mmCIF file as Biopython writes it, N, C-alpha, C and O atoms, coordinates in Angstrom:
data_model
#
loop_
_atom_site.group_PDB
_atom_site.id
_atom_site.type_symbol
_atom_site.label_atom_id
_atom_site.label_alt_id
_atom_site.label_comp_id
_atom_site.label_asym_id
_atom_site.label_entity_id
_atom_site.label_seq_id
_atom_site.pdbx_PDB_ins_code
_atom_site.Cartn_x
_atom_site.Cartn_y
_atom_site.Cartn_z
_atom_site.occupancy
_atom_site.B_iso_or_equiv
_atom_site.auth_seq_id
_atom_site.auth_asym_id
_atom_site.pdbx_PDB_model_num
ATOM 1   N N  . MET A ? 1  ? 48.312 38.985 1.382  1.0 0.0 1  A 1 
ATOM 2   C CA . MET A ? 1  ? 49.417 39.321 2.251  1.0 0.0 1  A 1 
ATOM 3   C C  . MET A ? 1  ? 48.977 40.252 3.362  1.0 0.0 1  A 1 
ATOM 4   O O  . MET A ? 1  ? 49.487 40.166 4.479  1.0 0.0 1  A 1 
ATOM 5   N N  . SER A ? 2  ? 48.043 41.135 3.077  1.0 0.0 2  A 1 
ATOM 6   C CA . SER A ? 2  ? 47.595 42.061 4.116  1.0 0.0 2  A 1 
ATOM 7   C C  . SER A ? 2  ? 46.857 41.325 5.220  1.0 0.0 2  A 1 
ATOM 8   O O  . SER A ? 2  ? 46.895 41.750 6.375  1.0 0.0 2  A 1 
ATOM 9   N N  . VAL A ? 3  ? 46.175 40.211 4.885  1.0 0.0 3  A 1 
ATOM 10  C CA . VAL A ? 3  ? 45.500 39.423 5.906  1.0 0.0 3  A 1 
ATOM 11  C C  . VAL A ? 3  ? 46.538 38.811 6.849  1.0 0.0 3  A 1 
ATOM 12  O O  . VAL A ? 3  ? 46.357 38.825 8.066  1.0 0.0 3  A 1 
ATOM 13  N N  . ALA A ? 4  ? 47.606 38.285 6.297  1.0 0.0 4  A 1 
ATOM 14  C CA . ALA A ? 4  ? 48.661 37.690 7.113  1.0 0.0 4  A 1 
ATOM 15  C C  . ALA A ? 4  ? 49.335 38.733 8.003  1.0 0.0 4  A 1 
ATOM 16  O O  . ALA A ? 4  ? 49.656 38.448 9.157  1.0 0.0 4  A 1 
ATOM 17  N N  . GLN A ? 5  ? 49.546 39.925 7.480  1.0 0.0 5  A 1 
ATOM 18  C CA . GLN A ? 5  ? 50.147 40.986 8.284  1.0 0.0 5  A 1 
ATOM 19  C C  . GLN A ? 5  ? 49.216 41.409 9.409  1.0 0.0 5  A 1 
ATOM 20  O O  . GLN A ? 5  ? 49.665 41.658 10.527 1.0 0.0 5  A 1 
ATOM 21  N N  . ASN A ? 6  ? 47.920 41.490 9.119  1.0 0.0 6  A 1 
ATOM 22  C CA . ASN A ? 6  ? 46.956 41.859 10.145 1.0 0.0 6  A 1 
ATOM 23  C C  . ASN A ? 6  ? 46.927 40.814 11.252 1.0 0.0 6  A 1 
ATOM 24  O O  . ASN A ? 6  ? 46.927 41.162 12.432 1.0 0.0 6  A 1 
ATOM 25  N N  . ILE A ? 7  ? 46.902 39.548 10.885 1.0 0.0 7  A 1 
ATOM 26  C CA . ILE A ? 7  ? 46.890 38.476 11.883 1.0 0.0 7  A 1 
ATOM 27  C C  . ILE A ? 7  ? 48.167 38.516 12.713 1.0 0.0 7  A 1 
ATOM 28  O O  . ILE A ? 7  ? 48.119 38.379 13.935 1.0 0.0 7  A 1 
ATOM 29  N N  . SER A ? 8  ? 49.288 38.699 12.066 1.0 0.0 8  A 1 
ATOM 30  C CA . SER A ? 8  ? 50.567 38.757 12.764 1.0 0.0 8  A 1 
ATOM 31  C C  . SER A ? 8  ? 50.604 39.912 13.761 1.0 0.0 8  A 1 
ATOM 32  O O  . SER A ? 8  ? 51.061 39.745 14.892 1.0 0.0 8  A 1 
ATOM 33  N N  . PHE A ? 9  ? 50.127 41.075 13.345 1.0 0.0 9  A 1 
ATOM 34  C CA . PHE A ? 9  ? 50.118 42.231 14.229 1.0 0.0 9  A 1 
ATOM 35  C C  . PHE A ? 9  ? 49.183 42.008 15.409 1.0 0.0 9  A 1 
ATOM 36  O O  . PHE A ? 9  ? 49.522 42.372 16.535 1.0 0.0 9  A 1 
ATOM 37  N N  . GLN A ? 10 ? 48.021 41.421 15.177 1.0 0.0 10 A 1 
ATOM 38  C CA . GLN A ? 10 ? 47.074 41.158 16.257 1.0 0.0 10 A 1 
ATOM 39  C C  . GLN A ? 10 ? 47.650 40.153 17.253 1.0 0.0 10 A 1 
ATOM 40  O O  . GLN A ? 10 ? 47.463 40.304 18.460 1.0 0.0 10 A 1 
ATOM 41  N N  . LEU A ? 11 ? 48.349 39.125 16.758 1.0 0.0 11 A 1 
ATOM 42  C CA . LEU A ? 11 ? 48.990 38.159 17.644 1.0 0.0 11 A 1 
ATOM 43  C C  . LEU A ? 11 ? 50.116 38.801 18.454 1.0 0.0 11 A 1 
ATOM 44  O O  . LEU A ? 11 ? 50.304 38.476 19.627 1.0 0.0 11 A 1 
ATOM 45  N N  . LEU A ? 12 ? 50.853 39.701 17.837 1.0 0.0 12 A 1 
ATOM 46  C CA . LEU A ? 12 ? 51.912 40.407 18.548 1.0 0.0 12 A 1 
ATOM 47  C C  . LEU A ? 12 ? 51.329 41.234 19.692 1.0 0.0 12 A 1 
ATOM 48  O O  . LEU A ? 12 ? 51.855 41.221 20.805 1.0 0.0 12 A 1 
ATOM 49  N N  . LYS A ? 13 ? 50.240 41.954 19.413 1.0 0.0 13 A 1 
ATOM 50  C CA . LYS A ? 13 ? 49.592 42.758 20.458 1.0 0.0 13 A 1 
ATOM 51  C C  . LYS A ? 13 ? 49.081 41.874 21.593 1.0 0.0 13 A 1 
ATOM 52  O O  . LYS A ? 13 ? 49.250 42.212 22.764 1.0 0.0 13 A 1 
ATOM 53  N N  . ALA A ? 14 ? 48.457 40.740 21.254 1.0 0.0 14 A 1 
ATOM 54  C CA . ALA A ? 14 ? 47.937 39.840 22.289 1.0 0.0 14 A 1 
ATOM 55  C C  . ALA A ? 14 ? 49.064 39.254 23.128 1.0 0.0 14 A 1 
ATOM 56  O O  . ALA A ? 14 ? 48.928 39.129 24.345 1.0 0.0 14 A 1 
ATOM 57  N N  . SER A ? 15 ? 50.167 38.896 22.495 1.0 0.0 15 A 1 
ATOM 58  C CA . SER A ? 15 ? 51.281 38.323 23.253 1.0 0.0 15 A 1 
ATOM 59  C C  . SER A ? 15 ? 51.923 39.356 24.164 1.0 0.0 15 A 1 
ATOM 60  O O  . SER A ? 15 ? 52.343 39.026 25.273 1.0 0.0 15 A 1 
ATOM 61  N N  . MET A ? 16 ? 52.003 40.609 23.709 1.0 0.0 16 A 1 
ATOM 62  C CA . MET A ? 16 ? 52.554 41.664 24.567 1.0 0.0 16 A 1 
ATOM 63  C C  . MET A ? 16 ? 51.641 41.914 25.768 1.0 0.0 16 A 1 
ATOM 64  O O  . MET A ? 16 ? 52.124 42.105 26.884 1.0 0.0 16 A 1 
ATOM 65  N N  . MET A ? 17 ? 50.329 41.913 25.547 1.0 0.0 17 A 1 
ATOM 66  C CA . MET A ? 17 ? 49.396 42.094 26.656 1.0 0.0 17 A 1 
ATOM 67  C C  . MET A ? 17 ? 49.495 40.936 27.651 1.0 0.0 17 A 1 
ATOM 68  O O  . MET A ? 17 ? 49.472 41.156 28.862 1.0 0.0 17 A 1 
ATOM 69  N N  . ALA A ? 18 ? 49.605 39.716 27.152 1.0 0.0 18 A 1 
ATOM 70  C CA . ALA A ? 18 ? 49.721 38.555 28.035 1.0 0.0 18 A 1 
ATOM 71  C C  . ALA A ? 18 ? 51.033 38.600 28.820 1.0 0.0 18 A 1 
ATOM 72  O O  . ALA A ? 18 ? 51.062 38.231 29.994 1.0 0.0 18 A 1 
ATOM 73  N N  . PHE A ? 19 ? 52.113 39.047 28.185 1.0 0.0 19 A 1 
ATOM 74  C CA . PHE A ? 19 ? 53.398 39.144 28.876 1.0 0.0 19 A 1 
ATOM 75  C C  . PHE A ? 19 ? 53.346 40.190 29.986 1.0 0.0 19 A 1 
ATOM 76  O O  . PHE A ? 19 ? 53.808 39.942 31.099 1.0 0.0 19 A 1 
ATOM 77  N N  . ILE A ? 20 ? 52.788 41.348 29.684 1.0 0.0 20 A 1 
ATOM 78  C CA . ILE A ? 20 ? 52.677 42.402 30.708 1.0 0.0 20 A 1 
ATOM 79  C C  . ILE A ? 20 ? 51.783 41.929 31.841 1.0 0.0 20 A 1 
ATOM 80  O O  . ILE A ? 20 ? 52.057 42.214 33.007 1.0 0.0 20 A 1 
ATOM 81  N N  . ASN A ? 21 ? 50.706 41.204 31.510 1.0 0.0 21 A 1 
ATOM 82  C CA . ASN A ? 21 ? 49.823 40.683 32.542 1.0 0.0 21 A 1 
ATOM 83  C C  . ASN A ? 21 ? 50.549 39.671 33.424 1.0 0.0 21 A 1 
ATOM 84  O O  . ASN A ? 21 ? 50.266 39.580 34.618 1.0 0.0 21 A 1 
ATOM 85  N N  . SER A ? 22 ? 51.475 38.914 32.856 1.0 0.0 22 A 1 
ATOM 86  C CA . SER A ? 22 ? 52.215 37.945 33.671 1.0 0.0 22 A 1 
ATOM 87  C C  . SER A ? 22 ? 53.153 38.640 34.652 1.0 0.0 22 A 1 
ATOM 88  O O  . SER A ? 22 ? 53.458 38.093 35.712 1.0 0.0 22 A 1 
ATOM 89  N N  . LEU A ? 23 ? 53.610 39.836 34.307 1.0 0.0 23 A 1 
ATOM 90  C CA . LEU A ? 23 ? 54.494 40.586 35.204 1.0 0.0 23 A 1 
ATOM 91  C C  . LEU A ? 23 ? 53.707 41.383 36.237 1.0 0.0 23 A 1 
ATOM 92  O O  . LEU A ? 23 ? 54.042 41.374 37.422 1.0 0.0 23 A 1 
ATOM 93  N N  . ILE A ? 24 ? 52.678 42.061 35.795 1.0 0.0 24 A 1 
ATOM 94  C CA . ILE A ? 24 ? 51.864 42.913 36.661 1.0 0.0 24 A 1 
ATOM 95  C C  . ILE A ? 24 ? 50.411 42.491 36.456 1.0 0.0 24 A 1 
ATOM 96  O O  . ILE A ? 24 ? 49.799 42.814 35.438 1.0 0.0 24 A 1 
ATOM 97  N N  . LEU A ? 25 ? 49.872 41.776 37.421 1.0 0.0 25 A 1 
ATOM 98  C CA . LEU A ? 25 ? 48.570 41.150 37.244 1.0 0.0 25 A 1 
ATOM 99  C C  . LEU A ? 25 ? 47.422 42.146 37.092 1.0 0.0 25 A 1 
ATOM 100 O O  . LEU A ? 25 ? 46.354 41.771 36.608 1.0 0.0 25 A 1 
ATOM 101 N N  . ALA A ? 26 ? 47.611 43.381 37.483 1.0 0.0 26 A 1 
ATOM 102 C CA . ALA A ? 26 ? 46.525 44.363 37.410 1.0 0.0 26 A 1 
ATOM 103 C C  . ALA A ? 26 ? 46.279 44.854 35.983 1.0 0.0 26 A 1 
ATOM 104 O O  . ALA A ? 26 ? 45.202 45.373 35.691 1.0 0.0 26 A 1 
ATOM 105 N N  . PHE A ? 27 ? 47.259 44.701 35.090 1.0 0.0 27 A 1 
ATOM 106 C CA . PHE A ? 27 ? 47.130 45.212 33.731 1.0 0.0 27 A 1 
ATOM 107 C C  . PHE A ? 27 ? 46.677 44.115 32.768 1.0 0.0 27 A 1 
ATOM 108 O O  . PHE A ? 27 ? 47.118 42.970 32.867 1.0 0.0 27 A 1 
ATOM 109 N N  . PHE A ? 28 ? 45.803 44.474 31.849 1.0 0.0 28 A 1 
ATOM 110 C CA . PHE A ? 28 ? 45.378 43.602 30.749 1.0 0.0 28 A 1 
ATOM 111 C C  . PHE A ? 28 ? 44.824 42.259 31.226 1.0 0.0 28 A 1 
ATOM 112 O O  . PHE A ? 28 ? 45.141 41.216 30.654 1.0 0.0 28 A 1 
ATOM 113 N N  . GLN A ? 29 ? 44.003 42.286 32.269 1.0 0.0 29 A 1 
ATOM 114 C CA . GLN A ? 29 ? 43.484 41.024 32.800 1.0 0.0 29 A 1 
ATOM 115 C C  . GLN A ? 29 ? 42.613 40.287 31.800 1.0 0.0 29 A 1 
ATOM 116 O O  . GLN A ? 29 ? 42.687 39.063 31.694 1.0 0.0 29 A 1 
ATOM 117 N N  . THR A ? 30 ? 41.788 41.021 31.065 1.0 0.0 30 A 1 
ATOM 118 C CA . THR A ? 30 ? 40.902 40.341 30.107 1.0 0.0 30 A 1 
ATOM 119 C C  . THR A ? 30 ? 41.172 40.767 28.670 1.0 0.0 30 A 1 
ATOM 120 O O  . THR A ? 30 ? 40.600 40.187 27.747 1.0 0.0 30 A 1 
ATOM 121 N N  . ASN A ? 31 ? 42.021 41.758 28.455 1.0 0.0 31 A 1 
ATOM 122 C CA . ASN A ? 31 ? 42.236 42.265 27.099 1.0 0.0 31 A 1 
ATOM 123 C C  . ASN A ? 31 ? 42.896 41.246 26.184 1.0 0.0 31 A 1 
ATOM 124 O O  . ASN A ? 31 ? 42.549 41.171 25.005 1.0 0.0 31 A 1 
ATOM 125 N N  . ALA A ? 32 ? 43.836 40.461 26.693 1.0 0.0 32 A 1 
ATOM 126 C CA . ALA A ? 32 ? 44.495 39.454 25.850 1.0 0.0 32 A 1 
ATOM 127 C C  . ALA A ? 32 ? 43.476 38.411 25.398 1.0 0.0 32 A 1 
ATOM 128 O O  . ALA A ? 32 ? 43.475 37.999 24.238 1.0 0.0 32 A 1 
ATOM 129 N N  . ARG A ? 33 ? 42.608 37.988 26.319 1.0 0.0 33 A 1 
ATOM 130 C CA . ARG A ? 33 ? 41.577 37.009 25.961 1.0 0.0 33 A 1 
ATOM 131 C C  . ARG A ? 33 ? 40.606 37.584 24.941 1.0 0.0 33 A 1 
ATOM 132 O O  . ARG A ? 33 ? 40.219 36.899 23.995 1.0 0.0 33 A 1 
ATOM 133 N N  . LYS A ? 34 ? 40.210 38.841 25.131 1.0 0.0 34 A 1 
ATOM 134 C CA . LYS A ? 34 ? 39.302 39.491 24.181 1.0 0.0 34 A 1 
ATOM 135 C C  . LYS A ? 34 ? 39.959 39.630 22.806 1.0 0.0 34 A 1 
ATOM 136 O O  . LYS A ? 34 ? 39.296 39.462 21.782 1.0 0.0 34 A 1 
ATOM 137 N N  . LYS A ? 35 ? 41.254 39.934 22.782 1.0 0.0 35 A 1 
ATOM 138 C CA . LYS A ? 35 ? 41.974 40.070 21.512 1.0 0.0 35 A 1 
ATOM 139 C C  . LYS A ? 35 ? 42.016 38.737 20.773 1.0 0.0 35 A 1 
ATOM 140 O O  . LYS A ? 35 ? 41.863 38.701 19.552 1.0 0.0 35 A 1 
ATOM 141 N N  . ILE A ? 36 ? 42.221 37.646 21.499 1.0 0.0 36 A 1 
ATOM 142 C CA . ILE A ? 36 ? 42.260 36.328 20.864 1.0 0.0 36 A 1 
ATOM 143 C C  . ILE A ? 36 ? 40.878 35.963 20.318 1.0 0.0 36 A 1 
ATOM 144 O O  . ILE A ? 36 ? 40.776 35.394 19.232 1.0 0.0 36 A 1 
ATOM 145 N N  . ILE A ? 37 ? 39.824 36.282 21.055 1.0 0.0 37 A 1 
ATOM 146 C CA . ILE A ? 37 ? 38.467 36.016 20.575 1.0 0.0 37 A 1 
ATOM 147 C C  . ILE A ? 37 ? 38.175 36.845 19.333 1.0 0.0 37 A 1 
ATOM 148 O O  . ILE A ? 37 ? 37.581 36.343 18.378 1.0 0.0 37 A 1 
ATOM 149 N N  . THR A ? 38 ? 38.590 38.112 19.336 1.0 0.0 38 A 1 
ATOM 150 C CA . THR A ? 38 ? 38.394 38.974 18.172 1.0 0.0 38 A 1 
ATOM 151 C C  . THR A ? 38 ? 39.153 38.431 16.964 1.0 0.0 38 A 1 
ATOM 152 O O  . THR A ? 38 ? 38.635 38.428 15.847 1.0 0.0 38 A 1 
ATOM 153 N N  . LEU A ? 39 ? 40.373 37.976 17.195 1.0 0.0 39 A 1 
ATOM 154 C CA . LEU A ? 39 ? 41.172 37.409 16.113 1.0 0.0 39 A 1 
ATOM 155 C C  . LEU A ? 39 ? 40.537 36.135 15.573 1.0 0.0 39 A 1 
ATOM 156 O O  . LEU A ? 39 ? 40.539 35.908 14.363 1.0 0.0 39 A 1 
ATOM 157 N N  . HIS A ? 40 ? 39.997 35.309 16.449 1.0 0.0 40 A 1 
ATOM 158 C CA . HIS A ? 40 ? 39.319 34.090 16.013 1.0 0.0 40 A 1 
ATOM 159 C C  . HIS A ? 40 ? 38.113 34.429 15.137 1.0 0.0 40 A 1 
ATOM 160 O O  . HIS A ? 40 ? 37.902 33.799 14.101 1.0 0.0 40 A 1 
ATOM 161 N N  . ASN A ? 41 ? 37.328 35.415 15.546 1.0 0.0 41 A 1 
ATOM 162 C CA . ASN A ? 41 ? 36.174 35.828 14.746 1.0 0.0 41 A 1 
ATOM 163 C C  . ASN A ? 41 ? 36.613 36.363 13.388 1.0 0.0 41 A 1 
ATOM 164 O O  . ASN A ? 41 ? 35.962 36.098 12.377 1.0 0.0 41 A 1 
ATOM 165 N N  . TYR A ? 42 ? 37.702 37.107 13.359 1.0 0.0 42 A 1 
ATOM 166 C CA . TYR A ? 42 ? 38.240 37.636 12.104 1.0 0.0 42 A 1 
ATOM 167 C C  . TYR A ? 42 ? 38.651 36.495 11.174 1.0 0.0 42 A 1 
ATOM 168 O O  . TYR A ? 42 ? 38.372 36.526 9.976  1.0 0.0 42 A 1 
ATOM 169 N N  . LEU A ? 43 ? 39.316 35.493 11.739 1.0 0.0 43 A 1 
ATOM 170 C CA . LEU A ? 43 ? 39.747 34.355 10.931 1.0 0.0 43 A 1 
ATOM 171 C C  . LEU A ? 43 ? 38.554 33.564 10.404 1.0 0.0 43 A 1 
ATOM 172 O O  . LEU A ? 43 ? 38.587 33.073 9.276  1.0 0.0 43 A 1 
ATOM 173 N N  . GLU A ? 44 ? 37.515 33.438 11.198 1.0 0.0 44 A 1 
ATOM 174 C CA . GLU A ? 44 ? 36.318 32.737 10.747 1.0 0.0 44 A 1 
ATOM 175 C C  . GLU A ? 44 ? 35.661 33.480 9.584  1.0 0.0 44 A 1 
ATOM 176 O O  . GLU A ? 44 ? 35.146 32.847 8.663  1.0 0.0 44 A 1 
ATOM 177 N N  . GLU A ? 45 ? 35.673 34.801 9.615  1.0 0.0 45 A 1 
ATOM 178 C CA . GLU A ? 45 ? 35.111 35.580 8.516  1.0 0.0 45 A 1 
ATOM 179 C C  . GLU A ? 45 ? 35.938 35.420 7.245  1.0 0.0 45 A 1 
ATOM 180 O O  . GLU A ? 45 ? 35.387 35.398 6.144  1.0 0.0 45 A 1 
ATOM 181 N N  . LYS A ? 46 ? 37.251 35.308 7.390  1.0 0.0 46 A 1 
ATOM 182 C CA . LYS A ? 46 ? 38.140 35.223 6.239  1.0 0.0 46 A 1 
ATOM 183 C C  . LYS A ? 46 ? 38.283 33.809 5.702  1.0 0.0 46 A 1 
ATOM 184 O O  . LYS A ? 46 ? 38.853 33.610 4.629  1.0 0.0 46 A 1 
ATOM 185 N N  . LYS A ? 47 ? 37.772 32.819 6.437  1.0 0.0 47 A 1 
ATOM 186 C CA . LYS A ? 47 ? 37.912 31.436 6.007  1.0 0.0 47 A 1 
ATOM 187 C C  . LYS A ? 47 ? 37.183 31.240 4.681  1.0 0.0 47 A 1 
ATOM 188 O O  . LYS A ? 47 ? 36.005 31.575 4.554  1.0 0.0 47 A 1 
ATOM 189 N N  . ARG A ? 48 ? 37.882 30.704 3.716  1.0 0.0 48 A 1 
ATOM 190 C CA . ARG A ? 48 ? 37.309 30.559 2.383  1.0 0.0 48 A 1 
ATOM 191 C C  . ARG A ? 48 ? 36.522 29.271 2.243  1.0 0.0 48 A 1 
ATOM 192 O O  . ARG A ? 48 ? 35.543 29.223 1.497  1.0 0.0 48 A 1 
ATOM 193 N N  . ILE A ? 49 ? 36.930 28.231 2.944  1.0 0.0 49 A 1 
ATOM 194 C CA . ILE A ? 49 ? 36.241 26.953 2.887  1.0 0.0 49 A 1 
ATOM 195 C C  . ILE A ? 49 ? 35.634 26.696 4.258  1.0 0.0 49 A 1 
ATOM 196 O O  . ILE A ? 49 ? 36.360 26.480 5.228  1.0 0.0 49 A 1 
ATOM 197 N N  . LYS A ? 50 ? 34.324 26.718 4.344  1.0 0.0 50 A 1 
ATOM 198 C CA . LYS A ? 50 ? 33.639 26.489 5.619  1.0 0.0 50 A 1 
ATOM 199 C C  . LYS A ? 50 ? 33.492 24.998 5.877  1.0 0.0 50 A 1 
ATOM 200 O O  . LYS A ? 50 ? 33.276 24.216 4.951  1.0 0.0 50 A 1 
ATOM 201 N N  . ASN A ? 51 ? 33.612 24.607 7.152  1.0 0.0 51 A 1 
ATOM 202 C CA . ASN A ? 51 ? 33.364 23.215 7.532  1.0 0.0 51 A 1 
ATOM 203 C C  . ASN A ? 51 ? 31.869 22.961 7.492  1.0 0.0 51 A 1 
ATOM 204 O O  . ASN A ? 51 ? 31.069 23.856 7.768  1.0 0.0 51 A 1 
ATOM 205 N N  . GLU A ? 52 ? 31.502 21.759 7.151  1.0 0.0 52 A 1 
ATOM 206 C CA . GLU A ? 52 ? 30.083 21.420 7.055  1.0 0.0 52 A 1 
ATOM 207 C C  . GLU A ? 52 ? 29.620 20.658 8.278  1.0 0.0 52 A 1 
ATOM 208 O O  . GLU A ? 52 ? 28.880 19.684 8.134  1.0 0.0 52 A 1 
ATOM 209 N N  . ASN A ? 53 ? 30.019 21.055 9.469  1.0 0.0 53 A 1 
ATOM 210 C CA . ASN A ? 53 ? 29.616 20.373 10.707 1.0 0.0 53 A 1 
ATOM 211 C C  . ASN A ? 53 ? 28.374 20.980 11.265 1.0 0.0 53 A 1 
ATOM 212 O O  . ASN A ? 53 ? 27.884 20.539 12.304 1.0 0.0 53 A 1 
#
């Protein structure tokens, strides 16, 4: 459950940064993208079944 809460909180932060960036282009220009990349890396670490590609 803590993994799901962490992912949810990280997505909330990324969406807020993207929303603020849509209103004021000078803020959070790359932070939302960096947050999504960080979240993707976190999910890859937590993945229990790895793809064999």
